[in-house]
C-alpha positions in Angstrom: -68.6 -31.9 48.7 -71.0 -30.0 50.8 -71.3 -26.2 50.7 -69.8 -26.1 54.2 -66.8 -28.2 53.1 -66.4 -26.0 50.0 -66.1 -22.8 52.1 -63.9 -24.5 54.7 -61.4 -25.2 51.9 -61.6 -21.7 50.5 -60.7 -19.3 53.2 -57.7 -17.0 53.8 -55.0 -18.5 56.1 -54.0 -15.3 57.9 -51.8 -17.0 60.5 -48.7 -15.1 59.4 -50.6 -11.8 59.5 -51.8 -12.5 63.0 -48.3 -13.6 64.1 -46.7 -10.4 62.8 -49.6 -8.2 63.7 -49.4 -6.5 60.3 -51.1 -6.7 56.9 -49.2 -4.7 54.2 -51.6 -5.6 51.5 -54.7 -3.6 50.1 -53.6 -0.4 51.8 -56.2 2.4 52.1 -54.5 5.1 50.0 -56.4 8.5 50.1 -54.4 10.6 47.6 -52.7 10.6 44.3 -49.1 9.6 44.0 -47.7 12.9 45.3 -44.5 13.4 47.1 -46.5 12.7 50.3 -48.8 9.7 50.0 -51.8 9.8 52.4 -52.8 6.5 54.0 -55.6 6.6 56.6 -55.1 10.3 56.9 -51.4 10.2 57.6 -48.5 11.3 55.3 -46.2 8.5 54.1 -43.1 8.3 52.0 -44.0 6.3 48.9 -41.3 3.8 48.0 -43.7 1.1 47.0 -45.4 2.0 43.6 -44.0 1.6 40.1 -44.3 5.3 39.4 -40.7 5.4 38.2 -40.8 8.7 36.4 -43.2 10.3 38.8 -45.8 11.3 36.3 -48.8 9.4 37.6 -50.3 12.6 39.0 -49.0 14.9 36.3 -51.6 17.6 35.6 -51.0 17.3 31.8 -52.0 13.6 31.9 -55.0 14.4 34.0 -56.1 17.2 31.6 -55.8 14.8 28.6 -57.8 12.3 30.5 -60.5 14.8 31.4 -60.7 16.1 27.8 -61.2 12.6 26.5 -64.0 12.0 29.0 -65.7 15.2 27.8 -65.4 14.0 24.2 -66.0 10.2 24.4 -67.7 9.7 27.8 -66.6 7.0 30.3 -66.7 4.0 28.0 -67.6 2.9 24.5 -69.3 -0.1 26.1 -68.0 -2.6 23.6 -65.0 -4.8 22.8 -62.3 -3.4 20.4 -63.4 -5.7 17.6 -67.0 -4.5 17.8 -67.4 -0.8 18.4 -64.9 -0.1 21.2 -62.0 0.7 18.8 -62.0 4.5 18.8 -59.7 6.6 16.8 -57.7 7.0 20.0 -57.3 3.2 20.2 -56.0 3.1 16.6 -53.7 6.1 16.8 -52.2 5.1 20.2 -51.5 1.6 19.0 -49.3 3.0 16.3 -47.7 5.6 18.7 -46.7 2.8 21.1 -45.3 0.8 18.2 -43.2 3.7 17.0 -42.0 4.4 20.5 -40.7 0.9 21.2 -39.6 0.4 17.6 -41.9 -2.3 16.3 -44.4 -2.5 13.5 -47.7 -3.0 15.3 -49.4 -3.2 18.7 -52.7 -4.1 20.3 -53.9 -2.8 23.7 -55.4 -5.0 26.4 -57.1 -3.9 29.6 -53.9 -5.1 31.5 -50.6 -6.7 30.7 -51.6 -9.7 32.9 -54.5 -10.2 30.5 -52.2 -9.7 27.5 -49.8 -12.4 28.8 -52.5 -14.8 29.7 -54.2 -14.3 26.4 -51.1 -14.6 24.2 -50.1 -18.2 24.6 -53.5 -20.0 23.9 -53.2 -18.3 20.5 -49.6 -19.1 19.6 -48.8 -22.4 21.3 -50.2 -26.0 21.7 -49.3 -29.3 23.3 -46.7 -30.0 20.6 -44.6 -27.0 21.5 -42.1 -26.3 24.2 -41.7 -23.1 26.3 -38.3 -22.4 27.8 -38.8 -19.8 30.5 -36.6 -17.9 32.9 -37.3 -19.4 36.4 -38.1 -16.0 37.9 -40.6 -14.9 35.2 -43.8 -13.2 36.2 -46.9 -15.1 37.2 -48.9 -13.9 34.2 -46.4 -15.5 31.8 -46.3 -18.8 33.8 -50.1 -19.0 34.0 -50.5 -18.2 30.3 -48.1 -21.0 29.4 -49.8 -23.5 31.8 -53.2 -22.8 30.2 -51.9 -24.3 26.9 -50.7 -27.7 28.1 -47.4 -27.5 26.3 -44.0 -28.7 27.7 -42.5 -26.1 30.1 -38.7 -26.0 30.8 -37.4 -23.4 33.2 -33.9 -22.2 32.8 -31.7 -20.7 35.5 -32.2 -17.0 36.0 -30.5 -14.9 33.4 -28.1 -17.9 32.7 -27.3 -18.1 29.0 -25.6 -21.5 29.3 -28.6 -22.9 31.0 -30.8 -21.5 28.3 -28.7 -23.0 25.5 -28.6 -26.4 27.2 -32.4 -26.4 27.2 -32.5 -25.3 23.6 -30.2 -28.1 22.5 -32.6 -30.6 24.2 -35.8 -29.2 22.7 -35.3 -29.6 18.9 -37.9 -32.3 18.6 -40.8 -30.0 19.4 -42.9 -28.3 16.8 -42.1 -24.8 18.0 -39.8 -23.5 20.6 -40.6 -20.3 22.6 -38.1 -18.6 24.9 -39.7 -16.3 27.5 -38.2 -13.8 29.9 -38.8 -10.5 31.4 -36.6 -7.5 30.7 -36.3 -6.1 34.2 -37.2 -8.5 37.0 -39.3 -6.5 39.4 -38.4 -8.1 42.7 -34.7 -7.5 42.4 -33.9 -5.2 39.4 -31.8 -7.5 37.4 -31.9 -7.1 33.6 -32.1 -10.0 31.1 -29.1 -10.4 28.7 -31.6 -10.1 26.0 -29.3 -9.5 23.0 -27.6 -12.8 23.8 -31.0 -14.5 24.2 -32.2 -13.2 20.8 -29.0 -14.6 19.2 -29.6 -18.0 20.7 -33.2 -17.9 19.5 -31.9 -17.2 16.0 -29.4 -20.1 16.2 -32.1 -22.6 17.3 -35.0 -21.2 15.4 -36.9 -20.3 18.5 -39.4 -17.4 19.0 -38.3 -15.0 21.8 -41.0 -13.5 24.0 -40.1 -10.5 26.2 -42.2 -8.9 28.9 -40.9 -5.3 29.1 -43.3 -4.1 31.8 -40.5 -2.7 34.1 -38.3 -1.7 31.2 -40.5 0.5 29.0 -40.1 4.1 30.0 -37.3 3.1 32.4 -34.2 1.7 30.6 -32.5 2.6 27.4 -31.0 5.9 26.4 -34.3 7.5 25.7 -36.4 5.3 28.0 -37.8 3.2 25.2 -37.2 -0.1 26.9 -35.3 -3.3 26.4 -34.9 -3.2 22.7 -33.2 0.2 22.8 -31.2 -0.9 25.9 -29.9 -4.0 24.2 -29.4 -2.4 20.8 -31.7 -4.8 19.1 -32.9 -3.8 15.6 -35.5 -5.6 13.5 -36.7 -7.7 16.4 -38.5 -10.8 15.1 -40.0 -11.9 18.3 -43.0 -11.1 20.5 -43.1 -8.1 22.9 -45.5 -7.4 25.8 -45.5 -4.7 28.4 -47.6 -3.0 31.0 -48.8 0.6 30.6 -49.5 0.9 34.3 -45.9 1.4 35.6 -43.6 4.1 34.2 -46.3 4.9 31.6 -48.5 5.8 34.6 -51.9 4.6 33.4 -53.6 1.3 32.8 -53.4 -1.5 30.2 -51.0 -3.8 28.5 -49.8 -4.4 25.0 -48.7 -7.2 22.6 -46.4 -5.9 19.9 -44.5 -7.3 17.0 -44.7 -7.9 13.2 -47.8 -6.4 11.7 -48.9 -9.6 10.1 -48.7 -11.4 13.5 -50.6 -8.6 15.4 -53.3 -8.7 12.7 -53.7 -12.4 13.4 -53.8 -11.8 17.2 -56.6 -9.3 16.7 -58.9 -11.9 15.3 -57.9 -14.9 17.4 -57.2 -13.7 21.0 -60.4 -14.3 23.0 -59.0 -12.3 25.9 -59.1 -9.3 23.5 -62.1 -10.1 21.5 -64.5 -10.7 24.4 -63.3 -8.1 26.8 -64.6 -4.5 27.0 -62.1 -2.2 25.4 -59.9 0.0 27.6 -61.6 3.4 28.1 -60.9 6.3 25.8 -59.8 8.5 28.8 -57.1 6.0 29.7 -55.9 5.9 26.1 -55.6 9.7 26.1 -53.6 9.5 29.3 -51.2 6.9 27.9 -50.7 9.0 24.8 -49.8 12.1 26.9 -47.5 10.0 29.1 -45.6 8.8 26.1 -45.3 12.3 24.8 -43.9 13.5 28.1 -41.4 10.6 28.2 -40.3 11.4 24.6 -39.7 15.1 25.5 -38.5 14.9 29.1 -36.9 11.5 29.7 -33.4 12.9 30.0 -34.5 15.1 33.0 -36.9 12.6 34.6 -34.6 9.6 34.1 -31.6 11.5 35.6 -33.7 12.3 38.7 -34.9 8.7 39.0 -31.4 7.3 38.9 -30.1 9.9 41.2 -32.6 8.9 43.9 -32.0 5.2 43.3 -28.3 5.6 43.7 -28.5 7.8 46.7 -30.9 5.4 48.5 -29.0 2.3 47.5 -25.6 3.7 48.4 -26.9 4.7 51.8 -28.4 1.3 52.5 -25.2 -0.4 51.5 -23.3 1.9 53.8 -25.7 1.0 56.6 -24.9 -2.7 55.9 -28.3 -3.8 54.7 -28.2 -6.8 52.5 -29.0 -5.4 49.0 -29.6 -7.5 46.0 -27.5 -6.7 42.9 -29.5 -4.5 40.5 -29.0 -2.8 37.1 -32.4 -1.1 37.2 -33.8 1.7 39.4 -35.0 -0.9 41.9 -33.5 -1.4 45.4 -34.4 -4.6 47.1 -33.4 -5.5 50.7 -33.0 -9.2 51.4 -35.1 -10.1 54.4 -35.3 -13.9 54.3 -38.3 -15.6 55.8 -41.9 -14.5 55.2 -42.2 -13.6 58.9 -39.0 -11.5 58.9 -40.1 -9.7 55.7 -43.5 -8.7 57.1 -41.9 -7.6 60.4 -39.5 -5.4 58.4 -42.3 -3.9 56.4 -44.2 -3.3 59.6 -41.2 -1.4 61.0 -41.0 0.7 57.9 -44.8 1.4 58.1 -44.4 2.6 61.6 -41.8 5.0 60.3 -44.3 6.2 57.7 -42.5 4.5 54.8 -44.6 2.5 52.4 -42.5 -0.3 50.7 -43.4 -3.5 48.9 -42.7 -6.8 50.7 -42.4 -9.9 48.5 -42.9 -13.2 50.3 -43.5 -16.8 49.2 -45.0 -17.7 46.7 -44.1 -14.4 44.9 -40.5 -15.3 45.6 -38.9 -18.7 46.6 -39.3 -19.7 50.3 -37.0 -17.9 52.7 -35.9 -15.5 49.9 -38.2 -12.6 50.8 -37.3 -9.0 49.9 -38.5 -5.5 50.6 -38.6 -3.6 47.3 -38.0 0.1 47.1 -38.7 2.3 44.1 -38.1 6.1 44.5 -40.1 7.9 41.9 -38.7 11.0 40.1 -41.6 13.1 41.6 -40.2 12.9 45.1 -38.2 15.7 46.7 -34.6 15.1 47.6 -35.4 15.9 51.2 -37.9 13.1 51.2 -35.2 10.6 50.2 -33.0 12.1 53.0 -35.9 11.5 55.4 -36.3 7.9 54.3 -32.5 7.3 54.8 -32.8 8.7 58.3 -35.6 6.2 59.0 -33.5 3.3 57.8 -30.7 4.5 60.1 -33.1 4.4 63.0 -34.3 0.9 62.1 -30.7 -0.3 61.9 -29.9 1.1 65.3 -32.9 -0.8 66.7 -31.4 -4.0 65.3 -34.2 -5.0 63.0 
């Protein structure tokens, strides 16, 4: 293949963007996640980011981050296994473990990296992975990299899962993978039932709690608290860049297992450690959630319910959801981008999901109303949705 042919094969097909006259991706944001988000010098209502509890621009987190920079500098310029494992790294690993109710944790630069890095360490071609069909790309790509058998089961369908488990007993090891909160729609996995099935068939459950930690459960501690699971024997991963309002990802579980991961995960061993300032920000965010979740969570749910109820009343097609996520069904990729374009013209930033992030013709516009927004901002957004409905979009 010539160089010319190579670049002819690797170019962005932007026909859809040209057809709709709108590109909702890689937006030029010029502010923190305040009540008013500034994009290209204009104030927008932010219904797009995963800032569930609204603490991403909290001055206490910023102060903790600045103090850590003053003490440690910008980076330790090493991997955690070398000289990048500061006292902050060690103490935060334990604080996160205590928060979610597990023995031990390790921190990666992102949850995508954690999920990608997990499976080459724990699975091989003699194993089978049974995975919810709507699971996140990072989980799917991580499993694919191993070359083991992959069997998807119907979304949140316990009967479909058990059927797959019954047909998988001849493999060396069975893994069952799901997310806690599915981010494009807000459904929550029946994880207590999944864990029981795993115990019945001697399978290892793997849960990605990225949209659950800091969001669901009585105290915001995520899926294990929400599902009432004690002494969890499986593997847990989560992002620290959503409700925790920082950066990074974790793998958590039994201490003996995490100790093994520490010395066998190339994605951890050969990657520069997450910076001390981010670690300090994560620690402060968890402290805030522990102390203020009752207030922040109540506001988060209030906004979700107010927005969702209004959209249903306006006869938008809303996906069922048990989490503080509201998704409008928009159908084709073209219709989804056109809807996002209309919202953008009304100064509302939302998240359009189109194929291949969702199945073809199953596009959605996802809305997340952070607890830092003012109620009048929610009211203003609802008025914009009324105007759009009147136009007939």
